[in-house]
C-alpha positions in Angstrom: 105.3 80.8 122.8 104.0 81.1 119.4 103.4 77.5 117.2 105.6 77.1 114.3 104.0 76.0 111.3 107.8 76.6 108.9 111.2 76.5 110.0 114.1 76.8 107.5 117.1 78.4 106.6 117.2 81.1 104.1 120.8 82.0 102.5 122.4 84.2 100.0 119.2 86.4 99.9 119.4 88.9 96.6 116.9 91.8 96.6 116.5 93.7 93.5 114.4 97.1 94.3 112.6 98.6 92.1 110.3 102.3 92.3 106.8 101.9 91.1 104.0 104.4 90.7 101.6 103.1 93.8 98.9 103.2 91.9 99.8 99.8 90.3 100.0 98.2 93.8 96.4 99.2 95.2 94.5 96.7 93.5 97.0 94.0 95.4 96.9 95.6 98.8 94.6 93.9 101.2 92.3 95.8 103.2 93.3 96.9 106.3 97.0 97.4 105.6 98.5 100.4 103.5 101.5 100.8 101.6 104.9 101.6 103.2 107.4 103.9 101.3 111.0 104.3 101.7 112.1 108.2 100.9 108.3 108.6 99.5 108.8 105.9 97.0 106.7 102.5 96.9 109.5 99.6 95.9 108.5 96.2 95.0 111.5 93.8 95.1 112.7 90.7 92.7 114.1 88.4 95.5 116.2 85.3 95.0 117.1 83.1 97.5 118.1 79.6 99.1 115.7 77.7 101.1 117.3 75.1 102.9 116.8 72.5 106.3 112.9 73.1 105.4 110.3 71.3 108.5 106.9 71.8 108.6 105.6 71.2 112.3 109.5 71.1 113.0 109.1 67.6 110.9 112.1 67.7 108.0 110.8 67.6 104.5 112.6 64.6 102.9 114.3 65.1 99.3 112.4 68.6 98.9 113.9 70.8 102.0 116.3 72.2 99.9 115.4 74.2 97.1 115.7 77.9 95.3 112.5 80.5 95.5 112.1 83.4 93.8 109.3 86.3 94.4 108.1 89.8 93.8 106.9 91.6 96.4 106.2 94.8 98.0 106.0 96.4 101.1 103.0 97.6 103.4 102.0 98.4 107.4 99.2 97.8 109.4 98.4 100.0 112.4 97.3 97.6 114.8 96.4 99.5 118.5 99.7 101.1 119.2 101.8 98.8 117.2 102.7 99.6 113.6 103.2 96.0 112.0 105.5 96.0 109.0 105.4 93.6 106.6 105.0 92.1 102.9 102.4 91.3 100.0 103.7 88.3 97.3 102.4 89.1 93.6 104.1 85.5 93.1 106.6 83.0 94.4 108.5 80.7 92.5 109.8 77.3 93.7 110.8 74.3 91.9 108.2 71.3 93.2 104.6 70.8 93.2 104.0 69.5 96.5 105.5 73.0 98.1 103.6 75.2 96.1 100.3 73.2 96.9 100.8 73.3 100.9 101.5 76.9 100.5 98.7 77.9 98.3 96.4 75.6 100.2 97.5 76.7 104.0 98.4 80.2 103.6 96.6 80.8 100.4 99.5 82.4 98.8 100.2 82.6 95.2 103.2 80.2 94.7 103.7 78.4 91.0 106.1 75.4 90.5 108.7 75.7 87.7 112.1 75.1 86.6 114.8 76.6 89.0 118.7 76.3 89.6 121.5 78.2 91.2 125.1 78.6 91.0 126.9 79.8 94.3 131.0 80.3 94.0 132.9 82.0 97.0 136.6 82.7 96.9 138.7 84.7 99.5 137.6 88.2 98.0 134.4 87.8 96.7 131.3 85.7 96.2 129.4 85.2 93.2 125.4 83.8 93.2 123.1 83.4 90.4 119.9 82.3 90.5 117.9 81.1 87.3 114.2 80.0 86.9 112.5 79.0 83.4 109.2 80.1 82.2 107.8 80.0 78.6 110.7 78.1 77.7 112.9 80.8 78.0 115.4 81.1 81.7 115.4 83.9 83.4 118.2 85.1 85.9 119.4 87.3 88.6 123.3 87.5 89.4 125.4 89.4 92.0 129.1 89.6 92.8 129.4 90.7 96.7 132.2 91.3 99.0 132.5 88.4 101.8 132.7 90.6 104.6 129.0 91.1 105.7 128.2 94.5 108.0 125.7 95.6 109.9 123.0 97.6 108.4 122.9 101.3 108.4 119.8 102.8 110.2 117.1 104.2 108.0 119.1 102.6 104.9 117.3 101.1 102.0 118.6 97.5 103.3 116.9 98.2 106.6 113.7 99.0 105.1 113.7 95.8 102.7 114.7 93.9 105.3 113.0 94.7 108.4 109.4 93.8 107.4 108.5 91.0 109.7 104.9 89.8 108.9 103.3 88.5 106.0 99.9 89.6 104.5 97.6 88.0 101.8 93.9 89.4 100.5 91.6 86.5 100.9 88.7 88.2 99.6 88.5 91.8 98.5 86.5 91.9 102.3 89.0 89.8 104.1 92.9 89.8 104.8 95.2 87.7 106.6 98.5 87.9 108.9 100.9 86.2 109.7 104.5 86.3 111.2 108.0 85.6 110.2 110.6 85.1 112.6 114.5 85.8 112.3 117.3 87.9 113.5 118.4 91.2 112.3 120.3 90.4 109.3 123.8 91.8 108.4 124.5 92.8 104.7 127.4 92.5 102.1 128.5 95.2 99.4 126.9 94.5 95.8 129.9 95.3 93.7 128.1 94.3 90.5 124.9 92.6 89.3 123.0 91.5 86.3 119.1 90.5 85.9 117.6 89.2 83.1 113.5 88.8 83.8 110.9 89.0 81.8 108.4 90.8 84.2 105.4 90.7 81.6 105.3 86.7 81.5 106.2 86.1 85.3 103.9 88.7 86.9 101.5 90.1 84.5 101.4 93.3 82.5 101.1 95.7 85.6 104.9 95.1 86.2 105.9 94.6 82.2 107.6 98.0 82.6 110.1 96.6 85.0 111.9 94.2 82.3 113.2 97.7 80.8 113.7 99.8 84.3 117.0 99.7 86.3 116.6 98.8 90.0 116.7 101.4 92.5 119.5 99.4 94.5 120.5 95.4 94.4 121.3 94.5 98.2 122.5 91.2 99.4 122.3 89.3 103.1 123.6 85.9 103.8 120.7 85.0 105.7 119.7 83.2 108.9 117.7 80.5 110.3 113.8 81.7 110.2 110.5 80.4 111.3 106.7 81.2 110.3 104.0 81.2 113.1 101.3 78.4 112.4 99.0 81.2 114.0 97.1 83.6 111.3 95.2 86.4 111.8 92.0 87.3 109.6 91.1 90.8 109.6 
């Protein structure tokens, strides 16, 4: 059984998905993996969700175990013998606590930053309103959704299945060395997104390569309630 580095509960996941020119992503692509496409499109996702009940090596993190995370990621696959491993590469991950960002950067060589974040979640009998905010250059950015209460199974070969069914993380350590780790969670159910709004300064957050997304409508916005998750300690370099 794989040793668990991190365990937590991920809740209220918003994924705003954008189709981009694949050439934009190539400089960020770790060696040994290739882009994974949905319906012929290279996708990046602006993601907001709640991290709850966080533990490292099964030891709870006091005071900093619950927080918002916002990240930008894209989708890749790796051919490993007879297995096709589908995973994600993070452009940047944002949390409110500097120690959390430091641990992730130090141990997993990821790209975390710590900036102010906030959330608001309102649930009624008919719908739920989910809001995430993050502050960069003295300005608040935000992503909001209005979703149904009912959760349903993902449709095979849907955009929801493509986005959520990537269970590996890949990191570009150097131009010649990449790292792989596995994220474990059950197949999620999804909720219908009835309305959404996004206000994100992509250039300030993620650099010039992604500035065009500030004026681009997303291909899709999807939502899942989430579940318990774990991240294996084992990291494979290749």
